[in-house]
C-alpha positions as CSV (number, residue, x, y, z in Angstrom):
1,M,-19.5,-50.5,106.8
2,S,-18.4,-54.0,108.7
3,G,-15.1,-54.3,110.4
4,I,-14.8,-50.8,112.1
5,H,-15.6,-52.3,116.4
6,K,-14.1,-48.7,117.9
7,V,-13.0,-45.4,117.3
8,V,-10.8,-42.8,118.6
9,L,-11.8,-39.3,117.7
10,A,-9.6,-35.8,117.6
11,Y,-12.6,-34.1,119.5
12,S,-12.4,-30.3,120.2
13,G,-16.3,-30.0,120.9
14,G,-17.1,-28.1,118.6
15,L,-19.7,-28.2,115.7
16,D,-17.4,-30.4,113.0
17,T,-16.3,-32.6,115.9
18,S,-19.7,-32.9,117.7
19,V,-21.5,-33.9,114.0
20,I,-18.7,-36.3,113.5
21,A,-18.9,-38.1,116.7
22,K,-22.5,-38.5,116.1
23,W,-21.8,-39.8,112.4
24,L,-19.5,-42.5,113.0
25,Q,-21.7,-44.0,115.8
26,Q,-24.8,-44.0,112.6
27,T,-22.4,-44.8,109.6
28,Y,-20.0,-47.4,111.3
29,D,-22.2,-48.8,113.9
30,C,-19.2,-48.7,116.8
31,E,-17.9,-47.7,119.9
32,V,-16.4,-43.8,119.8
33,V,-13.9,-42.7,121.9
34,T,-13.1,-39.1,122.0
35,F,-9.7,-37.5,122.6
36,T,-9.4,-33.8,123.3
37,A,-5.8,-32.4,123.7
38,D,-4.9,-29.1,125.6
39,I,-2.2,-27.5,123.7
40,G,-2.9,-24.4,124.7
41,Q,-5.4,-23.3,122.4
42,G,-7.1,-20.8,124.9
43,E,-10.7,-22.5,125.3
44,E,-11.9,-24.2,128.0
45,V,-11.7,-28.2,127.0
46,A,-13.5,-29.3,130.3
47,P,-17.2,-28.7,128.5
48,A,-15.8,-31.3,125.9
49,R,-16.6,-33.9,128.4
50,A,-20.4,-33.3,128.7
51,K,-21.1,-32.4,125.2
52,A,-19.4,-36.2,124.6
53,E,-21.5,-38.0,127.6
54,A,-24.8,-36.5,125.9
55,M,-23.8,-38.5,123.3
56,G,-23.2,-41.5,125.2
57,I,-19.5,-41.5,124.7
58,K,-18.4,-44.0,127.6
59,E,-14.3,-43.4,127.2
60,I,-13.5,-39.9,127.4
61,Y,-10.0,-38.8,127.1
62,I,-9.1,-34.8,127.9
63,E,-5.2,-34.5,128.9
64,D,-3.1,-31.1,129.7
65,L,-0.9,-31.8,127.0
66,R,0.8,-28.2,126.7
67,E,4.0,-29.2,128.4
68,E,4.7,-32.1,126.2
69,F,3.5,-29.8,123.1
70,V,6.5,-27.3,124.1
71,K,9.3,-29.5,125.4
72,D,8.6,-32.1,122.8
73,Y,8.2,-30.1,120.0
74,V,8.2,-26.8,119.8
75,F,11.7,-26.6,121.3
76,P,13.2,-29.0,119.0
77,M,11.8,-27.2,116.1
78,F,13.2,-24.1,117.1
79,R,16.7,-25.7,117.5
80,A,16.6,-26.1,113.8
81,N,15.4,-22.2,113.1
82,A,12.6,-23.7,111.1
83,L,10.7,-21.4,108.9
84,Y,8.9,-22.6,105.8
85,E,9.2,-20.9,103.0
86,G,11.3,-18.2,104.7
87,E,8.1,-16.7,106.9
88,Y,6.0,-19.4,108.1
89,L,7.0,-20.2,111.7
90,L,4.8,-24.0,111.4
91,G,2.3,-23.3,114.4
92,T,0.2,-25.1,113.0
93,S,2.1,-28.2,111.5
94,I,4.0,-28.7,115.0
95,A,1.0,-29.6,116.7
96,R,-0.3,-32.4,114.7
97,P,2.5,-35.2,115.3
98,L,1.6,-34.8,119.2
99,I,-1.7,-35.4,118.1
100,A,-1.4,-38.2,115.8
101,K,0.9,-40.0,118.5
102,R,-1.5,-39.6,121.3
103,L,-4.8,-40.7,118.7
104,I,-2.6,-44.1,118.4
105,E,-1.7,-44.7,122.0
106,I,-5.5,-44.2,123.2
107,A,-6.5,-46.8,120.4
108,A,-3.9,-49.1,122.0
109,E,-5.4,-48.8,125.0
110,T,-9.0,-48.8,124.2
111,D,-8.4,-51.6,121.5
112,A,-10.0,-49.5,118.8
113,D,-9.1,-50.6,115.3
114,A,-9.7,-46.9,113.9
115,I,-9.1,-43.1,114.6
116,S,-10.8,-39.9,113.2
117,H,-10.2,-36.6,112.7
118,G,-12.1,-33.4,111.7
119,A,-9.6,-32.2,108.8
120,T,-11.1,-31.4,105.6
121,G,-10.3,-33.3,102.2
122,K,-8.7,-29.7,100.8
123,G,-5.9,-29.1,103.4
124,N,-2.7,-30.1,105.2
125,D,-4.0,-31.5,108.3
126,Q,-5.0,-34.4,106.8
127,V,-1.9,-35.9,105.2
128,R,0.0,-34.4,108.8
129,F,-2.9,-36.5,110.7
130,E,-2.6,-39.7,109.1
131,L,1.0,-39.7,107.9
132,G,2.2,-39.5,111.3
133,A,-1.0,-42.5,112.6
134,Y,0.6,-44.8,109.9
135,A,4.3,-44.5,110.8
136,L,3.4,-45.1,114.5
137,S,0.4,-48.1,113.7
138,P,0.8,-49.2,110.2
139,G,-1.9,-51.6,110.3
140,I,-4.6,-48.5,111.8
141,H,-7.8,-47.7,109.8
142,V,-8.0,-43.9,109.6
143,I,-11.6,-42.7,108.9
144,A,-11.5,-39.0,107.2
145,P,-15.3,-37.9,107.5
146,W,-14.7,-34.8,105.1
147,R,-13.5,-36.9,102.7
148,E,-16.6,-39.4,103.1
149,W,-19.9,-37.6,104.0
150,D,-22.1,-35.4,101.8
151,L,-22.6,-32.9,104.9
152,T,-20.6,-30.0,102.6
153,S,-20.9,-26.7,104.7
154,R,-22.3,-25.0,108.1
155,D,-26.2,-25.0,107.3
156,T,-26.1,-28.8,106.5
157,L,-24.3,-29.2,109.6
158,L,-26.5,-27.5,112.0
159,A,-29.5,-29.1,110.3
160,Y,-27.8,-32.6,111.2
161,C,-27.5,-31.3,114.6
162,D,-31.2,-30.6,114.8
163,Q,-32.1,-33.5,113.2
164,H,-30.1,-35.6,115.8
165,G,-30.5,-33.9,118.8
166,I,-26.8,-32.4,119.2
167,P,-26.5,-29.5,121.2
168,V,-24.6,-26.8,119.4
169,E,-24.2,-23.4,121.8
170,N,-24.6,-19.8,120.2
171,K,-26.2,-21.4,117.0
172,L,-27.9,-18.0,116.4
173,G,-25.3,-16.0,117.8
174,K,-22.2,-13.7,116.0
175,K,-19.8,-16.7,115.0
176,S,-15.9,-15.5,113.4
177,P,-16.0,-15.3,109.7
178,Y,-12.5,-17.2,109.7
179,S,-11.6,-20.6,110.0
180,M,-9.0,-20.6,113.0
181,D,-6.8,-23.0,114.8
182,A,-4.5,-21.8,117.8
183,N,-2.2,-23.6,120.4
184,L,0.2,-22.2,122.6
185,L,3.0,-21.4,119.6
186,H,0.3,-19.7,117.2
187,I,-3.0,-18.9,116.2
188,S,-4.0,-18.9,112.3
189,Y,-6.5,-17.1,110.1
190,E,-8.0,-18.5,107.0
191,G,-11.0,-17.7,104.8
192,D,-13.5,-15.2,104.3
193,I,-11.9,-11.7,103.1
194,L,-8.6,-13.0,103.6
195,E,-9.4,-15.7,100.3
196,N,-8.6,-12.4,98.4
197,P,-4.9,-12.4,98.5
198,G,-5.1,-8.7,97.7
199,A,-7.3,-7.9,100.9
200,E,-6.0,-6.3,103.7
201,P,-7.0,-7.8,107.1
202,D,-9.7,-6.2,109.3
203,E,-7.7,-5.3,112.4
204,P,-10.5,-6.9,114.6
205,M,-9.3,-9.7,113.4
206,W,-5.9,-10.2,115.3
207,L,-6.4,-11.5,118.7
208,W,-2.8,-12.2,120.4
209,T,-1.4,-8.7,119.2
210,V,-1.8,-5.0,119.5
211,S,-1.3,-3.4,116.2
212,P,2.9,-2.2,115.9
213,E,1.2,1.5,115.8
214,N,-0.8,1.2,119.2
215,A,2.5,-0.7,121.1
216,P,3.6,1.0,123.5
217,D,6.1,4.4,123.2
218,E,8.6,2.7,125.0
219,P,10.7,-0.3,124.7
220,R,10.9,-3.5,126.6
221,Y,13.9,-4.9,127.3
222,L,14.2,-8.4,127.7
223,E,17.0,-11.5,128.5
224,L,16.5,-14.9,127.5
225,G,18.8,-17.5,129.4
226,Y,20.0,-20.7,126.9
227,K,21.0,-24.6,128.0
228,R,21.8,-26.6,125.0
229,G,19.7,-24.3,122.5
230,D,16.6,-23.9,124.5
231,I,15.3,-21.2,126.6
232,V,15.5,-21.9,130.2
233,S,14.1,-18.2,132.0
234,I,13.7,-15.1,131.1
235,D,15.6,-12.0,132.9
236,G,16.9,-14.5,135.3
237,K,13.9,-16.4,136.4
238,P,13.8,-20.1,135.6
239,L,10.6,-21.3,133.9
240,S,9.3,-24.5,132.3
241,P,8.7,-24.6,128.6
242,A,5.3,-24.0,128.4
243,E,5.7,-21.1,131.0
244,I,8.1,-19.4,128.8
245,L,6.4,-19.7,125.6
246,T,3.0,-18.1,127.1
247,K,5.4,-15.5,129.2
248,L,6.6,-14.6,125.6
249,N,3.3,-14.8,124.1
250,K,2.1,-11.7,126.1
251,I,5.2,-9.6,126.5
252,A,5.7,-9.8,122.7
253,G,1.5,-9.5,121.9
254,E,1.8,-6.5,123.7
255,N,4.5,-5.0,121.9
256,G,3.1,-5.7,118.7
257,I,5.5,-8.4,117.5
258,G,4.3,-11.9,115.3
259,R,2.1,-10.9,112.5
260,A,2.8,-12.6,109.4
261,D,0.5,-12.5,106.3
262,I,1.5,-15.2,103.7
263,V,0.5,-17.4,100.4
264,E,1.8,-20.3,101.4
265,N,2.4,-23.3,99.0
266,R,-0.2,-26.3,100.4
267,Y,1.5,-30.0,100.2
268,V,-1.9,-30.8,98.5
269,G,-1.3,-28.7,95.7
270,M,-2.7,-25.4,96.2
271,K,-1.8,-22.1,96.8
272,S,-3.5,-20.6,100.2
273,R,-3.6,-17.2,101.8
274,G,-2.7,-17.2,105.7
275,C,-2.2,-14.9,108.8
276,Y,-0.8,-15.7,111.6
277,E,0.0,-14.5,115.0
278,T,3.2,-16.0,116.7
279,P,4.4,-13.7,119.4
280,G,6.7,-15.7,121.5
281,G,7.8,-18.0,118.5
282,T,9.0,-15.0,116.5
283,V,11.1,-13.7,119.4
284,M,12.2,-17.1,120.0
285,L,13.7,-17.3,116.6
286,K,15.6,-13.9,116.7
287,A,17.1,-14.7,119.8
288,H,17.9,-18.3,119.0
289,R,20.1,-17.1,116.0
290,A,21.6,-15.0,118.0
291,I,23.0,-17.0,120.4
292,E,24.1,-19.5,117.9
293,S,25.7,-16.7,116.0
294,L,28.4,-16.3,119.0
295,T,28.8,-20.2,119.9
296,L,28.1,-22.3,116.6
297,D,31.2,-23.1,114.5
298,R,31.2,-21.1,111.1
299,E,30.8,-24.3,108.8
300,L,28.1,-26.0,111.2
301,A,26.1,-23.0,111.4
302,H,25.9,-23.1,108.0
303,L,25.2,-26.5,107.5
304,K,22.1,-25.8,109.5
305,D,20.9,-23.2,107.3
306,D,21.6,-25.7,104.2
307,L,19.6,-28.2,106.3
308,M,16.6,-26.2,107.5
309,P,14.3,-25.9,104.5
310,R,14.5,-29.4,103.8
311,Y,13.6,-29.7,108.0
312,A,10.8,-27.2,107.9
313,S,9.4,-29.0,104.5
314,L,9.2,-32.0,106.5
315,V,7.3,-30.3,109.7
316,Y,5.2,-28.8,107.2
317,N,4.4,-32.0,105.2
318,G,3.5,-33.8,107.9
319,Y,6.8,-35.9,107.9
320,W,7.6,-35.3,111.7
321,W,7.9,-39.0,112.1
322,A,9.9,-39.9,109.3
323,P,13.4,-41.3,109.6
324,E,14.8,-38.6,107.8
325,R,13.4,-35.8,109.9
326,S,14.6,-38.0,112.9
327,A,18.4,-38.0,111.4
328,L,18.4,-34.3,110.7
329,Q,17.0,-34.0,114.2
330,A,20.0,-36.2,115.8
331,L,22.4,-33.8,113.6
332,I,20.6,-30.4,114.8
333,D,20.8,-31.3,118.8
334,T,24.2,-32.5,118.9
335,S,24.9,-28.7,117.3
336,Q,23.7,-27.2,120.4
337,E,25.7,-28.6,122.9
338,H,27.7,-25.2,123.5
339,V,24.5,-23.1,122.6
340,N,24.5,-21.4,126.4
341,G,24.3,-18.3,127.4
342,T,21.9,-15.3,127.4
343,V,20.7,-12.6,124.9
344,R,19.3,-9.5,125.4
345,L,16.7,-8.0,123.4
346,K,14.5,-4.6,122.9
347,L,11.0,-5.1,121.6
348,Y,9.3,-1.9,120.4
349,K,6.6,-1.6,118.0
350,G,6.6,-4.9,116.2
351,N,10.2,-5.2,116.0
352,V,12.6,-7.5,117.7
353,I,16.0,-5.9,118.2
354,V,19.2,-7.8,119.6
355,V,20.8,-5.6,121.8
356,G,23.5,-8.0,123.4
357,R,24.6,-11.8,123.7
358,E,26.5,-13.5,126.1
359,S,28.3,-16.7,126.5
360,K,31.1,-19.1,128.5
361,D,30.9,-21.2,125.4
362,S,31.9,-17.9,123.3
363,L,33.6,-18.5,119.9
364,F,34.3,-14.7,119.4
365,D,37.8,-14.0,120.2
366,E,37.9,-9.8,120.7
367,A,42.1,-10.0,120.8
368,I,41.5,-11.6,117.3
369,A,38.6,-9.4,115.9
370,T,39.8,-6.5,117.0
371,F,40.5,-3.5,114.6
372,E,43.3,-2.3,117.1
373,D,46.9,-3.4,117.8
374,D,46.2,-7.2,118.5
375,A,49.9,-7.9,119.7
376,G,50.6,-10.6,116.9
377,A,47.1,-12.5,117.5
378,Y,46.3,-12.7,113.5
379,D,49.1,-11.9,111.0
380,Q,47.6,-9.8,108.8
381,A,49.9,-10.7,105.9
382,D,49.0,-14.1,105.9
383,A,45.3,-13.2,104.0
384,A,47.3,-12.8,100.9
385,G,48.2,-16.4,100.3
386,F,44.8,-17.4,101.4
387,I,43.2,-14.8,98.2
388,K,45.5,-16.3,95.9
389,L,44.9,-19.9,96.5
390,N,40.8,-19.1,96.5
391,A,41.3,-17.2,93.4
392,L,43.3,-19.7,91.4
393,R,40.3,-21.3,89.8
394,L,38.9,-18.2,88.9
395,R,41.8,-16.6,87.5
396,I,42.2,-19.8,85.4
397,A,39.0,-19.6,83.8
398,A,39.8,-15.8,83.0
399,L,43.2,-17.1,81.3
400,K,40.8,-19.6,79.2
401,G,38.9,-17.1,78.3
402,R,35.7,-18.2,80.5
403,K,33.3,-15.9,82.2
């Protein structure tokens, strides 16, 4: 297989990507550059360096991307109130464009002519990584080992490690039965008993949230400060984007918030059952809609709601770098100019309850909205003409005998 001299591999240091690193060296007789991103997955990334060095890899990138991830990817997505199929907060999906971008940037920095990833041929991630890569570098070569090799199980991967002297920790130790993916926004679970859509997940599976039954008996009140649609403070304290999401994850998780059990439609065509914990994101979505309810014009808010499913599908399917997502983002970001103020929430046993919202940019006018004497701010008699004009087409249809 000629023509490939250097490959940048998205490398976690785990079993799959350790095998891939050696497999690339052998199969393509090429140099391998490893890229390990810390996006808040909660695992130590530093050991990836030693593992890569043990395989003779010279160029090793280990980067803390948590602030960039939240500021440039999570926050813009939450300005759109994005939900895929009404439930999924897109935790895995939104991490892929950042990783794809850095793979391409590192390929340019190191004069590599290919990138590689560990996504399988059945999932969405292969699509997300590769659509992003081709959008940013049309001529890049993408190597997806799971679509090429004959290592089809954990046992065959471990045998490959034994054969080639690849160190793997805890070979005989207890391993989670689930396929998991984590970042600062969420953790996902697939596989094992979850492959039966009728089976309830075991309680020990959940790692970030307590069960609502075991959450505190006293509610936790929270105040979030907003500027142009983004959270900038918690309980009056200014925090960075990554600090905000980290703190919200902890507070919400302690109160049993953020679990989801979903059967979703993958872009590659199959239905898949997944369980997700998105504690901070669940709070963020509820609070953002609350501050928008006060500050957004009605038709602008409804337009955003109309566009949101399309936006969410673009993120889910891997089109973050597509022109239509950029155009939608520009509209969404423009809509956030006056989305400023504070939202007060009550977190209680799995529930996120809005208890107040305030903004200097509020469009709520108490003089007009009141049920008391409004001193002429709203002439109720005007409603008769408004209703008759809007009923005109309905009356005509009824007169013509149409239903």
